[in-house]
N, CA, C and O atoms as a MOPAC input file, in Angstrom:
PM7 MOZYME 1SCF
protein

 N     19.18100 1     3.63800 1    15.06400 1
 C     17.97600 1     3.28300 1    14.06600 1
 C     16.81000 1     3.77300 1    14.80000 1
 O     16.02100 1     4.56800 1    14.29000 1
 N     16.67300 1     3.27500 1    16.09100 1
 C     15.36100 1     3.43300 1    16.81600 1
 C     15.13600 1     5.04900 1    16.89800 1
 O     14.00700 1     5.53600 1    16.83500 1
 N     16.24700 1     5.78300 1    17.03400 1
 C     16.07100 1     7.41100 1    17.27000 1
 C     15.61000 1     7.80900 1    16.02700 1
 O     14.71900 1     8.65800 1    16.06400 1
 N     15.97200 1     7.42900 1    14.93400 1
 C     15.60300 1     7.86400 1    13.53400 1
 C     14.13200 1     7.67900 1    13.36300 1
 O     13.46300 1     8.59100 1    12.87600 1
 N     13.56200 1     6.49200 1    13.75400 1
 C     12.16500 1     6.02600 1    13.69400 1
 C     11.40600 1     6.98400 1    14.56000 1
 O     10.31800 1     7.40500 1    14.16800 1
 N     11.91800 1     7.36600 1    15.74300 1
 C     11.15800 1     8.07100 1    16.75800 1
 C     11.05800 1     9.46900 1    16.12600 1
 O      9.97800 1    10.06000 1    16.16200 1
 N     12.03600 1     9.97200 1    15.60200 1
 C     12.06600 1    11.34400 1    14.91800 1
 C     11.03300 1    11.39900 1    13.82200 1
 O     10.35500 1    12.41800 1    13.68500 1
 N     10.89100 1    10.42800 1    13.09100 1
 C      9.94500 1    10.27700 1    12.02000 1
 C      8.63400 1    10.36600 1    12.61500 1
 O      7.82700 1    11.19200 1    12.18800 1
 N      8.33400 1     9.53200 1    13.62800 1
 C      6.87600 1     9.58000 1    14.16100 1
 C      6.56300 1    10.82600 1    14.78100 1
 O      5.44000 1    11.30200 1    14.61400 1
 N      7.49800 1    11.47000 1    15.54100 1
 C      7.28500 1    12.84400 1    16.21700 1
 C      7.07500 1    13.83600 1    15.01700 1
 O      6.17600 1    14.66700 1    15.14200 1
 N      7.75300 1    13.82600 1    13.97100 1
 C      7.36000 1    14.60700 1    12.87500 1
 C      6.16200 1    14.53000 1    12.16800 1
 O      5.55400 1    15.49700 1    11.70900 1
 N      5.77700 1    13.14700 1    12.07600 1
 C      4.46600 1    12.84200 1    11.50300 1
 C      3.42500 1    13.34800 1    12.32300 1
 O      2.46200 1    13.87000 1    11.76200 1
 N      3.46900 1    13.26600 1    13.79100 1
 C      2.52100 1    13.66600 1    14.70000 1
 C      2.36600 1    15.14800 1    14.67700 1
 O      1.24600 1    15.65600 1    14.64100 1
 N      3.55900 1    15.91800 1    14.69800 1
 C      3.34600 1    17.40900 1    14.43100 1
 C      2.74400 1    17.87600 1    13.20200 1
 O      2.07400 1    18.90800 1    13.17200 1
 N      2.97100 1    17.11000 1    12.12800 1
 C      2.38500 1    17.47900 1    10.88700 1
 C      0.78000 1    17.29900 1    10.86700 1
 O      0.00400 1    18.10100 1    10.34600 1
 N      0.41800 1    16.09700 1    11.53000 1
 C     -0.91400 1    15.75700 1    11.68600 1
 C     -1.85700 1    16.81700 1    12.58000 1
 O     -3.02100 1    17.12700 1    12.32900 1
 N     -0.97900 1    17.31700 1    13.76300 1
 C     -1.57300 1    18.29200 1    14.52600 1
 C     -1.69000 1    19.64200 1    13.91000 1
 O     -2.67400 1    20.34000 1    14.15500 1
 N     -0.70700 1    20.05700 1    13.10000 1
 C     -0.79600 1    21.31800 1    12.37700 1
 C     -1.86900 1    21.20800 1    11.22300 1
 O     -2.54600 1    22.21800 1    11.03600 1
 N     -2.09400 1    20.16700 1    10.47000 1
 C     -3.13300 1    20.18200 1     9.76600 1
 C     -4.64500 1    20.19700 1    10.44200 1
 O     -5.59000 1    20.85400 1    10.00500 1
 N     -4.66600 1    19.46900 1    11.41900 1
 C     -5.93000 1    19.65800 1    12.18300 1
 C     -6.10400 1    21.11200 1    12.79600 1
 O     -7.25400 1    21.55000 1    12.80200 1
 N     -5.27500 1    21.76700 1    13.21900 1
 C     -5.30200 1    23.08900 1    13.76000 1
 C     -5.86700 1    23.93500 1    12.64600 1
 O     -6.90500 1    24.58200 1    12.78900 1
 N     -5.05400 1    23.91500 1    11.36400 1
 C     -5.46700 1    24.79000 1    10.37900 1
 C     -6.90500 1    24.59600 1     9.92700 1
 O     -7.63600 1    25.55800 1     9.69400 1
 N     -7.35000 1    23.15300 1     9.79200 1
 C     -8.72600 1    22.80100 1     9.49100 1
 C     -9.72200 1    23.44400 1    10.29800 1
 O    -10.68900 1    24.05700 1     9.84600 1
 N     -9.41800 1    23.26300 1    11.64400 1
 C    -10.47300 1    23.93800 1    12.77800 1
 C    -10.22700 1    25.43900 1    12.77500 1
 O    -11.16700 1    26.17100 1    13.08500 1
 N     -9.10100 1    25.94100 1    12.46800 1
 C     -8.94400 1    27.42300 1    12.42700 1
 C     -9.72700 1    27.92900 1    11.23700 1
 O    -10.52900 1    28.85200 1    11.37400 1
 N     -9.53700 1    27.41400 1    10.21400 1
 C    -10.41700 1    27.87400 1     9.02800 1
 C    -11.94200 1    27.87900 1     9.03800 1
 O    -12.68900 1    28.71600 1     8.53100 1
 N    -12.27000 1    26.71100 1     9.75700 1
 C    -13.73600 1    26.63700 1    10.02800 1
 C    -14.28600 1    27.71300 1    10.91100 1
 O    -15.34500 1    28.28300 1    10.64400 1
 N    -13.49400 1    28.01400 1    12.06200 1
 C    -13.83500 1    28.97300 1    12.98900 1
 C    -13.74800 1    30.34600 1    12.19900 1
 O    -14.73300 1    31.07900 1    12.28700 1
 N    -12.72200 1    30.74900 1    11.47300 1
 C    -12.56700 1    31.89200 1    10.87400 1
 C    -13.59500 1    32.23000 1     9.73500 1
 O    -13.84400 1    33.42100 1     9.54700 1
 N    -14.16800 1    31.34700 1     9.01500 1
 C    -15.22800 1    31.58800 1     8.04200 1
 C    -16.52800 1    31.44400 1     8.76600 1
 O    -17.55000 1    31.75400 1     8.15300 1
 N    -16.61200 1    31.02500 1     9.95900 1
 C    -17.99700 1    30.99200 1    10.61800 1
 C    -18.35400 1    32.39700 1    11.44900 1
 O    -19.42100 1    32.66300 1    12.00100 1
 N    -17.20700 1    33.18000 1    11.37900 1
 C    -17.42000 1    34.37200 1    12.21400 1
 C    -17.01100 1    35.69100 1    11.58200 1
 O    -16.82200 1    36.68300 1    12.28400 1
 N    -16.88000 1    35.70900 1    10.33200 1
 C    -16.61700 1    36.82300 1     9.46400 1
 C    -17.59900 1    37.51000 1     8.87500 1
 O    -17.51500 1    37.82000 1     7.68700 1
 N    -18.68200 1    37.84000 1     9.65600 1
 C    -20.03600 1    38.40300 1     9.36400 1
 C    -19.88800 1    39.44300 1     8.27900 1
 O    -18.90000 1    40.16800 1     8.40200 1
 N    -20.55400 1    39.62700 1     7.40000 1
 C    -20.74100 1    40.70600 1     6.42400 1
 C    -22.18700 1    40.80700 1     5.92200 1
 O    -22.96600 1    39.87300 1     6.11500 1
 N    -22.56600 1    41.94000 1     5.27300 1
 C    -24.06700 1    42.06200 1     4.88600 1
 C    -24.07200 1    42.52300 1     3.39800 1
 O    -23.23400 1    43.24700 1     2.86000 1
 N    -25.13900 1    41.98500 1     2.85900 1
 C    -25.63400 1    42.48400 1     1.41000 1
 C    -27.06900 1    42.71900 1     1.35700 1
 O    -27.88500 1    42.03300 1     1.97200 1
 N    -27.38200 1    43.78800 1     0.54200 1
 C    -28.66800 1    44.06200 1     0.46800 1
 C    -29.08600 1    43.86200 1    -1.13200 1
 O    -28.71100 1    44.67700 1    -1.97600 1
 N    -29.87000 1    42.74100 1    -1.45900 1
 C    -29.96400 1    42.29300 1    -2.77100 1
 C    -31.46700 1    41.61200 1    -3.03400 1
 O    -32.13200 1    41.15700 1    -2.10400 1
 N    -31.83500 1    41.60600 1    -4.18100 1
 C    -33.11700 1    40.96400 1    -4.67300 1
 C    -32.82300 1    39.55900 1    -4.99800 1
 O    -31.80900 1    39.28300 1    -5.63900 1
 N    -33.65900 1    38.63700 1    -4.59200 1
 C    -33.53800 1    37.32000 1    -4.85100 1
 C    -34.26200 1    37.13100 1    -6.37300 1
 O    -35.41100 1    37.44600 1    -6.68400 1
 N    -33.15900 1    36.48200 1    -7.26400 1
 C    -33.60800 1    36.07400 1    -8.65800 1
 C    -33.83200 1    34.64300 1    -8.89700 1
 O    -34.37600 1    34.27300 1    -9.93700 1
 N    -33.42800 1    33.77900 1    -7.95600 1
 C    -33.63600 1    32.33000 1    -8.17900 1
 C    -33.25100 1    31.52100 1    -7.03800 1
 O    -32.44600 1    32.07500 1    -6.28900 1
 N    -33.61400 1    30.37100 1    -6.71700 1
 C    -33.44300 1    29.43100 1    -5.74100 1
 C    -33.14200 1    28.02200 1    -6.28500 1
 O    -33.74500 1    27.61700 1    -7.27900 1
 N    -32.29000 1    27.32200 1    -5.70400 1
 C    -31.91200 1    26.05800 1    -6.06100 1
 C    -31.77900 1    25.00400 1    -5.10700 1
 O    -31.54800 1    25.49800 1    -4.00300 1
 N    -31.82700 1    23.82600 1    -5.07300 1
 C    -31.54000 1    22.90200 1    -4.00100 1
 C    -30.36300 1    22.07200 1    -4.84300 1
 O    -30.52200 1    21.69000 1    -6.00300 1
 N    -29.25400 1    21.87700 1    -4.12000 1
 C    -28.15500 1    21.18900 1    -4.63400 1
 C    -28.09900 1    19.76400 1    -3.85400 1
 O    -28.11600 1    19.77100 1    -2.62300 1
 N    -28.03900 1    18.65800 1    -4.50700 1
 C    -27.91600 1    17.36700 1    -3.96900 1
 C    -26.70400 1    16.69100 1    -4.47900 1
 O    -26.59300 1    16.47600 1    -5.68600 1
 N    -25.73200 1    16.32100 1    -3.58300 1
 C    -24.53100 1    15.55900 1    -3.84500 1
 C    -24.45300 1    14.36000 1    -3.06900 1
 O    -24.37100 1    14.54500 1    -1.85400 1
 N    -24.45900 1    13.26700 1    -3.44100 1
 C    -24.47700 1    11.93500 1    -2.89900 1
 C    -25.61100 1    12.06400 1    -1.90100 1
 O    -26.77600 1    12.04500 1    -2.29800 1
 N    -25.25500 1    12.21700 1    -0.40100 1
 C    -26.27600 1    12.09700 1     0.53400 1
 C    -26.40500 1    13.52200 1     1.25800 1
 O    -27.19700 1    13.75100 1     2.17300 1
 N    -25.46500 1    14.48400 1     0.68200 1
 C    -25.42300 1    15.86100 1     1.12100 1
 C    -26.43400 1    16.75800 1     0.37900 1
 O    -26.82100 1    16.53200 1    -0.76700 1
 N    -26.80900 1    17.75700 1     1.11400 1
 C    -27.75600 1    18.77000 1     0.19400 1
 C    -27.58100 1    19.95900 1     0.83700 1
 O    -27.26500 1    19.95700 1     2.02700 1
 N    -27.76300 1    21.14600 1     0.12900 1
 C    -27.74500 1    22.47800 1     0.70900 1
 C    -28.52600 1    23.17200 1    -0.64100 1
 O    -28.78700 1    22.67600 1    -1.73700 1
 N    -28.79600 1    24.58000 1    -0.07000 1
 C    -29.59000 1    25.31600 1    -0.84900 1
 C    -28.69700 1    26.55100 1    -1.38100 1
 O    -27.76600 1    27.02800 1    -0.73200 1
 N    -29.09100 1    26.98000 1    -2.59200 1
 C    -28.32300 1    28.19400 1    -3.18400 1
 C    -29.33900 1    29.35200 1    -3.47800 1
 O    -30.33600 1    29.11900 1    -4.16200 1
 N    -29.13800 1    30.37500 1    -3.05600 1
 C    -29.90400 1    31.69100 1    -3.35400 1
 C    -29.14900 1    32.60000 1    -4.19500 1
 O    -28.03800 1    33.00500 1    -3.85200 1
 N    -29.72100 1    32.94500 1    -5.31300 1
 C    -28.99800 1    33.78800 1    -6.44800 1
 C    -29.72800 1    35.10800 1    -6.31900 1
 O    -30.95600 1    35.10400 1    -6.24200 1
 N    -29.00400 1    36.29800 1    -6.29000 1
 C    -29.37800 1    37.51500 1    -6.03700 1
 C    -28.70200 1    38.61300 1    -6.85900 1
 O    -27.61900 1    38.32600 1    -7.36800 1
 N    -29.19100 1    39.79600 1    -7.04500 1
 C    -28.83600 1    40.88400 1    -7.77300 1
 C    -29.11100 1    42.26000 1    -6.95000 1
 O    -30.23700 1    42.57400 1    -6.56500 1
 N    -28.02300 1    42.99000 1    -6.74400 1
 C    -28.28100 1    44.26500 1    -5.92300 1
 C    -28.55600 1    45.35800 1    -6.77900 1
 O    -28.63500 1    45.13900 1    -7.98800 1
 N    -28.71100 1    46.49200 1    -6.34200 1
 C    -29.10000 1    47.74500 1    -7.15200 1
 C    -28.20400 1    48.27000 1    -8.17300 1
 O    -28.55900 1    48.92300 1    -9.15400 1
 N    -27.01800 1    47.93400 1    -7.87000 1
 C    -25.72100 1    48.24400 1    -8.66700 1
 C    -25.64000 1    47.23700 1    -9.88800 1
 O    -24.83400 1    47.44800 1   -10.79500 1
 N    -26.38800 1    46.26400 1    -9.90000 1
 C    -26.31900 1    45.31700 1   -10.96500 1
 C    -25.32300 1    44.27200 1   -10.70000 1
 O    -25.02500 1    43.49700 1   -11.60900 1
 N    -24.69300 1    44.16200 1    -9.35900 1
 C    -23.82400 1    43.01500 1    -8.97600 1
 C    -24.70700 1    41.61100 1    -8.67100 1
 O    -25.77800 1    41.56900 1    -8.06500 1
 N    -24.01700 1    40.54300 1    -9.21600 1
 C    -24.83000 1    39.28600 1    -8.93300 1
 C    -24.01600 1    38.74600 1    -7.78000 1
 O    -22.80000 1    38.92100 1    -7.70900 1
 N    -24.80200 1    38.00800 1    -6.77300 1
 C    -24.33700 1    37.21000 1    -5.65000 1
 C    -25.04700 1    35.90900 1    -5.57800 1
 O    -26.24200 1    35.77800 1    -5.84200 1
 N    -24.26100 1    34.96300 1    -5.21200 1
 C    -24.64900 1    33.58600 1    -4.94900 1
 C    -24.41100 1    33.30000 1    -3.58500 1
 O    -23.26800 1    33.47500 1    -3.16300 1
 N    -25.35300 1    32.86500 1    -2.77600 1
 C    -25.32000 1    32.48900 1    -1.26100 1
 C    -25.59100 1    31.05200 1    -1.22000 1
 O    -26.40700 1    30.50900 1    -1.96500 1
 N    -24.85200 1    30.41100 1    -0.28400 1
 C    -25.34700 1    29.11200 1     0.34000 1
 C    -26.19400 1    29.17900 1     1.42300 1
 O    -25.96800 1    30.05300 1     2.26000 1
 N    -27.23200 1    28.34400 1     1.59400 1
 C    -27.97800 1    28.39100 1     2.68500 1
 C    -27.98300 1    26.83700 1     3.47200 1
 O    -28.71300 1    25.91000 1     3.12200 1
 N    -27.22500 1    26.79700 1     4.34700 1
 C    -27.00400 1    25.42000 1     4.96200 1
 C    -26.80000 1    25.70300 1     6.45700 1
 O    -26.47700 1    26.81200 1     6.88300 1
 N    -27.01300 1    24.62300 1     7.22200 1
 C    -26.90100 1    24.67400 1     8.68500 1
 C    -25.49700 1    25.07400 1     8.97300 1
 O    -24.62000 1    24.96100 1     8.11600 1
 N    -25.26100 1    25.56100 1    10.21800 1
 C    -23.86400 1    26.00000 1    10.68200 1
 C    -23.74600 1    25.65200 1    12.18000 1
 O    -24.15400 1    26.41900 1    13.05100 1
 N    -23.20200 1    24.53000 1    12.42600 1
 C    -23.03000 1    24.18600 1    13.88800 1
 C    -22.49200 1    25.28000 1    14.78400 1
 O    -23.03000 1    25.52600 1    15.86300 1
 N    -21.41900 1    25.94600 1    14.33600 1
 C    -20.72800 1    26.96800 1    15.30600 1
 C    -21.53700 1    28.13800 1    15.53600 1
 O    -21.40900 1    28.81500 1    16.55600 1
 N    -22.36600 1    28.40100 1    14.62300 1
 C    -23.37700 1    29.63900 1    14.93400 1
 C    -24.78500 1    29.29800 1    15.47700 1
 O    -25.60400 1    30.14400 1    15.83600 1
 N    -24.95900 1    28.03600 1    15.49200 1
 C    -26.11300 1    27.51700 1    16.05100 1
 C    -27.42200 1    27.62000 1    15.03400 1
 O    -28.60800 1    27.64000 1    15.36400 1
 N    -26.90100 1    27.67400 1    13.81000 1
 C    -28.03500 1    27.72200 1    12.79600 1
 C    -28.53200 1    26.33200 1    12.26300 1
 O    -27.77300 1    25.64100 1    11.58300 1
 N    -29.64200 1    25.97300 1    12.53000 1
 C    -30.25000 1    24.58800 1    12.23600 1
 C    -31.65700 1    24.65100 1    11.46600 1
 O    -32.46500 1    23.73800 1    11.29900 1
 N    -31.72000 1    25.94500 1    11.05800 1
 C    -33.21300 1    26.07400 1    10.47300 1
 C    -33.01000 1    26.31400 1     8.74900 1
 O    -33.88500 1    27.01900 1     8.24700 1
 N    -32.25700 1    25.94600 1     8.08900 1
 C    -32.02100 1    26.39700 1     6.74900 1
 C    -33.16100 1    26.06700 1     5.85900 1
 O    -33.42100 1    26.83800 1     4.93500 1
 N    -33.85800 1    25.00700 1     6.04500 1
 C    -35.20400 1    24.65900 1     5.21500 1
 C    -36.19300 1    25.73200 1     5.46200 1
 O    -36.88300 1    26.13900 1     4.52800 1
 N    -36.32400 1    26.28400 1     6.81500 1
 C    -37.29700 1    27.25100 1     7.12200 1
 C    -36.91100 1    28.61300 1     6.49600 1
 O    -37.72800 1    29.41800 1     6.05000 1
 N    -35.54900 1    28.77600 1     6.51800 1
 C    -35.09400 1    30.13500 1     5.60800 1
 C    -35.30500 1    30.05600 1     4.31300 1
 O    -35.64400 1    31.05700 1     3.68100 1
 N    -35.12900 1    28.80400 1     3.70300 1
 C    -35.45500 1    28.58700 1     2.17100 1
 C    -37.05500 1    28.73500 1     1.99100 1
 O    -37.53500 1    29.29100 1     1.00300 1
 N    -37.69700 1    28.28600 1     2.84500 1
 C    -39.16800 1    28.50800 1     2.66700 1
 C    -39.68300 1    30.01500 1     2.68300 1
 O    -40.61900 1    30.43400 1     2.00100 1
 N    -38.87900 1    30.79900 1     3.61900 1
 C    -39.35800 1    32.09100 1     3.86600 1
 C    -38.88800 1    32.97600 1     2.69100 1
 O    -39.63300 1    33.81200 1     2.18000 1
 N    -37.60800 1    32.75400 1     2.28000 1
 C    -36.95100 1    33.62100 1     1.21200 1
 C    -37.79900 1    33.52600 1    -0.10900 1
 O    -37.97100 1    32.41500 1    -0.61100 1
 N    -38.28300 1    34.53700 1    -0.63200 1
 C    -39.07600 1    34.69100 1    -1.86400 1
 C    -38.49900 1    35.16400 1    -3.07500 1
 O    -37.95600 1    36.26800 1    -3.01500 1
 N    -38.50300 1    34.54700 1    -4.18500 1
 C    -38.05600 1    35.13100 1    -5.37600 1
 C    -38.65200 1    36.46000 1    -5.70600 1
 O    -39.87800 1    36.56600 1    -5.72700 1
 N    -37.90500 1    37.45600 1    -5.95900 1
 C    -38.49400 1    38.76400 1    -6.38600 1
 C    -38.56800 1    39.68200 1    -5.19100 1
 O    -38.98800 1    40.82600 1    -5.36100 1
 N    -38.21000 1    39.29100 1    -4.05400 1
 C    -38.22800 1    40.04300 1    -2.89900 1
 C    -36.72600 1    40.59400 1    -2.66200 1
 O    -35.77300 1    40.07800 1    -3.24500 1
 N    -36.58300 1    41.66500 1    -1.77700 1
 C    -35.37900 1    42.21900 1    -1.42600 1
 C    -35.08900 1    42.11100 1     0.05700 1
 O    -35.87000 1    42.43000 1     0.95300 1
 N    -33.86400 1    41.61800 1     0.20300 1
 C    -33.55400 1    41.23100 1     1.66100 1
 C    -32.10600 1    41.72800 1     1.96600 1
 O    -31.21200 1    41.85200 1     1.12900 1
 N    -32.01900 1    41.99700 1     3.33400 1
 C    -30.57600 1    42.40900 1     3.80200 1
 C    -30.13700 1    40.88700 1     4.26200 1
 O    -30.84500 1    40.23300 1     5.02700 1
 N    -29.06300 1    40.45600 1     3.79100 1
 C    -28.61100 1    39.13400 1     4.18200 1
 C    -27.36400 1    39.22800 1     5.09100 1
 O    -26.45800 1    39.94300 1     4.66200 1
 N    -27.19600 1    38.67000 1     6.17700 1
 C    -25.96400 1    38.43700 1     6.81400 1
 C    -25.34600 1    37.25300 1     6.68200 1
 O    -25.90000 1    36.24400 1     7.11800 1
 N    -24.06100 1    37.18100 1     6.04100 1
 C    -23.59900 1    35.97700 1     5.67000 1
 C    -22.08000 1    35.81600 1     6.19000 1
 O    -21.44600 1    36.81700 1     6.52500 1
 N    -21.52800 1    34.54900 1     6.24400 1
 C    -20.23000 1    34.35600 1     6.67800 1
 C    -19.51100 1    33.39100 1     5.66300 1
 O    -20.20300 1    32.64700 1     4.96900 1
 N    -18.32300 1    33.38600 1     5.57300 1
 C    -17.51700 1    32.63900 1     4.62800 1
 C    -16.87000 1    33.61600 1     3.41000 1
 O    -16.66500 1    34.82900 1     3.45600 1
 N    -16.65300 1    32.78900 1     2.44600 1
 C    -16.13300 1    33.38500 1     1.36600 1
 C    -16.61600 1    32.78500 1     0.16700 1
 O    -16.87200 1    31.58100 1     0.18700 1
 N    -16.81100 1    33.58000 1    -1.08300 1
 C    -17.07600 1    33.22400 1    -2.32400 1
 C    -15.66500 1    32.84600 1    -3.04200 1
 O    -14.82400 1    33.69000 1    -3.35100 1
 N    -15.53900 1    31.45700 1    -3.25600 1
 C    -14.33500 1    31.08800 1    -4.00800 1
 C    -14.69600 1    30.16600 1    -5.24300 1
 O    -14.73800 1    28.94200 1    -5.12700 1
 N    -14.94300 1    30.79200 1    -6.37300 1
 C    -15.51100 1    30.03900 1    -7.51300 1
 C    -14.94500 1    28.70400 1    -7.93500 1
 O    -15.60200 1    27.69600 1    -8.19300 1
 N    -13.59400 1    28.84500 1    -7.96900 1
 C    -13.02600 1    27.59800 1    -8.46900 1
 C    -13.12900 1    26.45900 1    -7.50000 1
 O    -12.87200 1    25.34200 1    -7.94800 1
 N    -13.46100 1    26.57200 1    -6.26100 1
 C    -13.55400 1    25.60100 1    -5.14400 1
 C    -15.10000 1    25.26300 1    -4.75000 1
 O    -15.41600 1    24.47400 1    -3.85900 1
 N    -16.03800 1    26.02200 1    -5.59300 1
 C    -17.45700 1    26.06200 1    -5.48300 1
 C    -17.70900 1    26.29100 1    -4.00800 1
 O    -18.55400 1    25.60000 1    -3.43900 1
 N    -16.97900 1    27.28600 1    -3.30400 1
 C    -17.29500 1    27.63000 1    -2.10700 1
 C    -18.28900 1    28.87900 1    -2.03900 1
 O    -18.08200 1    29.79800 1    -2.83200 1
 N    -19.23200 1    28.95900 1    -1.24700 1
 C    -20.14600 1    30.10000 1    -1.19700 1
 C    -20.15000 1    30.78300 1     0.17700 1
 O    -19.79600 1    30.13100 1     1.15900 1
 N    -20.51600 1    32.00700 1     0.29200 1
 C    -20.89300 1    32.44300 1     1.55100 1
 C    -22.12000 1    32.06500 1     2.26700 1
 O    -23.11400 1    32.13800 1     1.54400 1
 N    -22.33600 1    31.70100 1     3.41700 1
 C    -23.58800 1    30.93900 1     3.95700 1
 C    -24.25600 1    32.07500 1     4.81500 1
 O    -23.72100 1    32.83000 1     5.62700 1
 N    -25.66100 1    31.98800 1     4.38700 1
 C    -26.66200 1    32.97600 1     4.91700 1
 C    -26.68200 1    32.54300 1     6.36500 1
 O    -26.79600 1    31.33400 1     6.57000 1
 N    -26.58700 1    33.35700 1     7.39400 1
 C    -26.68200 1    33.15200 1     8.77500 1
 C    -28.26200 1    33.84700 1     9.20400 1
 O    -29.11100 1    33.25200 1     9.86800 1
 N    -28.36700 1    34.89600 1     8.78400 1
 C    -29.65500 1    35.80600 1     9.04100 1
 C    -30.07000 1    36.59700 1     7.76800 1
 O    -29.24600 1    37.00000 1     6.94700 1
 N    -31.37600 1    36.78200 1     7.66900 1
 C    -31.76500 1    37.57400 1     6.76200 1
 C    -33.11000 1    38.39200 1     7.12300 1
 O    -33.85500 1    37.87500 1     7.95600 1
 N    -33.45400 1    39.56400 1     6.58700 1
 C    -34.48000 1    40.32800 1     7.03700 1
 C    -35.05300 1    40.93200 1     5.60300 1
 O    -34.30000 1    41.20200 1     4.66800 1
 N    -36.37500 1    41.09100 1     5.56400 1
 C    -36.82100 1    41.67300 1     4.23900 1
 C    -36.79100 1    43.14000 1     4.38600 1
 O    -37.06900 1    43.78400 1     5.39800 1
 N    -36.38800 1    43.60500 1     3.15500 1
 C    -36.25300 1    45.16000 1     3.06800 1
 C    -37.64500 1    45.67200 1     2.35200 1
 O    -38.12500 1    44.93400 1     1.49100 1
 N    -38.22600 1    46.74600 1     2.63300 1
 C    -39.43200 1    47.31200 1     2.09700 1
 C    -38.90600 1    48.36800 1     1.16500 1
 O    -39.68800 1    49.06700 1     0.52000 1

């Protein structure tokens, strides 16, 4: 009987370790998959959920494609200036955005802006 309980505990422990490893791995992967877009800002929003908040930047590129980016701090990338970014990004202006993450609509997941520069 004790062997059976020990086996269940070990299995539970292994499952917990695997879940934690997957969560940490996903966070690391999505924080370092840099890619860029050049697009014009069409709108900005601040989203507040409970005590959490973040910014959204809506854009359109020269080919007519629309993109939505999140602007929030990213611990792994050392980004702690999202409010400053939001203040500097202007509607109607074109920027080259460096983003990380993935846009997954049904999960309300957005690519996060890590850097940006104005395009003339």
